[in-house]
N, C-alpha and C positions, 0 to 999 in steps of 0.2 A: 751609326744610327743618326739619321738626319732629323732635326727638330722641325716640327711644323711651325708656321708663323705664330708669334706670341699673341695671346689673347689678353691683353690688358685693356682697361677702360680708358680710352684716350679722351681727355677733356677737350672742350672746344678751343681752349687756349692752345693746346698742343697742335690741334689740327689747323690752326690759322697762323702758326708761328712762322715768321720769316726773319731774314737777317735784319730787317728794320727794327725788330723787337728784341734782338739779342742784348742790346745795350741796357734796356730796361729790365731784362730778366735777372741781371746780376744783383739787383736790389730786392729781389723777391726771395722769401724763405724757401728752403729746400722742401719739396713735396715728395714724400716717400711713396713711390708707386709700386703696386703689387701686380704681378703677372702670372698667368697660367700657361703652361706649355704642354703640348700633346705630342710626345715623341712617336715616331712611326714604329710599327712592330709590336709584338707582345712579349711579355716576360712573366715569370712567376713573381710572387709578391716581394720576396727578398731581393731578387735581381732588380725589380722595378724601383725599390727604395734606394738601393745602392746607386743606381743610375741617377736618380733625382738628387741625392746627396752629393754625388761627384760633379754633376753639371749645373745644378741649381741649388735649392735649399733643402727641399724634402717633398714627400708626397703631400697632396692637399689634405687639410684637416678642417674641422670646425664648419662654419657656415659656407665655406667654399666647397664642401663636399655634400651639400644638401640641395634638394629641390630643383626649381625650374631654371635657375640661371645656369647650373651645370648641365642640365638636360638640354638646354638650348644650344650650348656649345658642342655637346656630343652629337647632336643632330646635324650640326653644321659640318662636322668632320666624318659623319656617317659611322660613328662608333656606338655599339650597342651597350657595352659594359666596360667599366674601368676599375682598377684597384684604387682604393682610398686609404688614408693612414689610420685605419681603425683595426684594433686587434682584440681578441679575447684575452682577458687578464690571466696570465699563467699562475698567479697566486690565488685567484678566486674565479673558478670556472663559470660562475653565473654572471660575471661582469664583463663588459666591453668598454675599452677606453681608447682615447686618441694616443697616437705615438707622441713621445716627448720631443717636439721639434727643437725646444730650447737647448737640450743637452745632446740631441742626436741619438739617444739611446733610451730603451725602455718605453714605458707608457706613463701617462699622467692624466689628471683631471677626473671629472665625475664619471660614475657608471652610466653608460648609455644603453644598457640592455633593455630598458623599457621605453626607449625613444620611439616616437610615432614614425620615425623615418624608416623603420624596419618593415620589410614585407612580412606578411603573416607567418609567424612561427619560424622565421628565418634565422633568428639569433640563438635559437635554443635546441630544437628537437632534431634528433636523428634516429633512424629506424633500421632494423636489420632485414636483409633479404637473402634468401637462398639463391645462389647463382652457379657459377662455373664449378664443376666437380662437386656440387652440392655443399660447397663451403659458404660461410656467412660473410656478408659484406655490409658495411654501414652506408646508408644512402639517405639523402634528404627526404623527409617524410612526405613532402608534397609531390614527389615523383610518382608516376603512375605505373603500376606493375600488377601482374597476377598475384594471387595470395592463397594462403592456407587457413582454413577455419578448423577449429577443434570443438568437439562436444563430448564431454566426459573423456573417454579413451580413444575416440575416433578422430582422425585427421583427414580432411578432404581438400583437394586442390581445386581452385576456381579459376577458370580462364576468363577473367574480366580485368580490364585495366583501370585500376582505381588507386587513389592516393592511399597511404597507410591509414589515415583517419577515416576515409570513406569505406575502406575495406573492413575496418574494425566495426563500423556501424552496420555494414552489410551482414557480417557474421552474427552480430547480436540480434538483428531484426529477422533474419531468415533461418537461423539455425539455433536460436536461443543459446548461443555459445560465444566464443571470442576468437580473435586471431590466434593461431596455434601456439601453444607452449610446447617446446621440443625437449624431449628427454633422451632421444637417440635419432639416428639418421635413417631409420628403416623406412619411414613414410615419405621421405623427401626425394622425389624423383624428377621434379620440374622446378623451374625458377618461380619464385613468388615471395611475397611478404610473409613474415612470421610475427609473432606477438612481442618481440623484443624491441625495446626502445630506450632512449636516453634523453632526459631533459637536462639542460645545462646545470652544472653543479651537482648532478646526481650520477649514480652508477647505472649501468645497464640493468633493466628489470623487465619482467613479463607483465603484460597488460592484465591477465586474468588472476584468479586466486590460486591457481595451481602452481606450486613452487617448482623450480628446476635450476640446479647449478650447472647444468650441461651447457657447454659452449663449443662451437666448431668454427671459429673464425679462420678466414683465409690468412696467409702470411701478410704481415704488415697491417692487418685490420684489428680493431676498427679504426677508421681514419678520423682525423680531427679537422673540423671546419673552423679554423681559428682566425682567418683573415676576412676582411669585409670588402665588398665591391659596391659600386653604385650602378643601377640598371636604368637605361634610358626609357624603356617601355613602361615600367612601373613607377619610375622616379623614386625608388626605394632602395634600401641597403639589403644586400644578401650576404650570408656567410658562405665562404668558399674554402676549399682546400688551398693552402698557401702555395702548393706546387702547381696549381692551375695557371696556365698562361693567358693573360688578359692584357688589353691596352691599359694605360695608366696616365695619370695627370700629375705633373710636377708644378710647384709654385716657386716664384722668385720675387725679388724686389730690386730696388735701385740702389741698395747699399752694398758696400764691399768692406768687410772686416779684414784688416791686414795684420797678420800675426808676426810682425817684425818690430823690433824695438828701435825707434828713431826719436830724435829731438823733434820739437814742434815744427821748426822750420823745415827739417828734412822730411817730415811726414807730409807737410803741405806740398813740397816739391814732388814727392813720390806720387801723391794723388793726382796732381796736375799733369804728370807725365804718363799716366796710365792710358792704355788704348784698349778699347773693347769693340769688337766687330758689331756693326749695326745691321741686323737682319730685318728687312722690311721691304714691302713692295714699293715704297717711296725712297728716294735718296735721303740718307740721314747720317748722323754721326753722334758720338757721345763725347761729352767733356766731363772731366772728373775734378772734384775738389774735396777738401776736408768738409765734413758734414756740418751744415748750419741747421740746428735742431729747434723745432718748435716744441713747446711744453706738451702739446697734445700727442706727440709721438714718443714721449719719454719712455713709457713702459714698453712699447714695441721695440725700441732701439736697445733698451737695456737687456731684453731677452736675446736680441740678435748678437750682442757682444759677450754672451755668456761663455762662449768657448774661446775668448781671447786668452792669451797666456799671461797677461798682466791684469791686475785688479781694476785698473782704470785705463781708458783709452783717450787719446787726444781727439778733441773736436776742433772746430774752427773758431771757437770763442777766444777773443784776444782783447787785451786792454790797450787801446790806442787813442791818442789825443785826449786823454783824460776821461774816456768813456769805454764801457764794455760793449763790444759789438761782434758780429760774426764777420768772418773774413770776406764775405761777399758784399759787405756794406750794410746788411740788415741790422737794425738795433735790437738788443735783447728785449724780450717781452717783459721780463720782471727784473729790473736792476736792483731791487731791494735785497736780493739774496747774496749780492757780491759787494765787497768793500769799495768805497769811493776812491780810496787811495791805497792800492795794494803795495806790498813791499816791492823793492826794485826788480826782483827777478820773477816774482810770482804773477806773471802777466798772461798766462795761457790757461785755457780751461779744459777740464777732462770730464768724462762721464764714468761713473762707477757701475760695475755690473752687479753690485750688491744693492740692497734695498735702501738706498739713500735718495732723498727727494730734492737735493740741492746740487747745483753745479759745484765743482771742486776746482780751485785754482792751484797751479803748480809752477815750479821753475821751468821755463821754456826749454832749458838745456837738458832736462831729464829725458830719459829714453824709455819709451813704452810703445805698446800697440796703438793703432789708430783706426778710425773709421772714415771711409771715403763715400762720396755720393756721386752717382753718375746722372747727368742731365742729357736728355734727348733733344737734338736740334734737327729740324727738318731743313734740308738744303733746297732752296728755291732757285 
């Protein structure tokens, strides 16, 4: 599968970069860049996520999976609908949550079932239809089909293409009845809606007052619409069967977490020797270094190192010439958190993946995971 050109927001600085500016770049703090990738081809939701995790970070989530900015990029690639990292909560059928990008497993965050980003009724309702061999199938209630109305003990088929909701209104207004409640298959000779439906978090039930425990589901029915997609035409989220094959969007950034245990010096050498192919319409290359971190990126980076195999990872923080600085020459934003005169060996800085708000200094000869940063250079 060939990745489409990356869609990252290029700053004016990047677009005008030349070799004359490379020398000054080494004194600038690392800017963590985020990118979105649109792989060619379609996959089901599970395959799409595995591809994103294998080649990038994960499926897009949060504000990256909302509104006009995503729609603009889909239009550019002529893609109508894509998978996003949103799932129905298996522990609470009424809730929808983002995938847990931090751990790479499960879901996390607030319930999004009432978000305005959903198309009408797309996050909750599914309705039953009589179809092949007069078995019952679950279908999105906004689909248009023929339908059955019932009045007392009589059931009548209507050859009109309506959504389940409009069919229900038609039955009530024209027959003083409801969509049909089924107690046997004797009256079902054609395809059409029946009065069985399911709201999220509830069991399947009949719309009318007449009870019936009768069910005639086809094999593997009723289906679950547990995965979410983003639709270009409506700019809204839709619930889909996870087995549906759609395009998808992965996201990535300019960080590389290395799960190898090395001393600070060896980690620095490892980062600087890394080579990453640069895919662009313009000639370019990447250079790597240990990460020089700004405080504004602290929380984001801490989440990114969650899956490191050591509790702390090396950064490029180093005590040199009586001062704490980053290896690229940038001075630390807040020197107050670090000792003015550290012990002889504790001259290298780490970042913890746990909820600590301070830099940690360690013996540079200790061995642990580390985090690199890749910088893009345009070749002029």
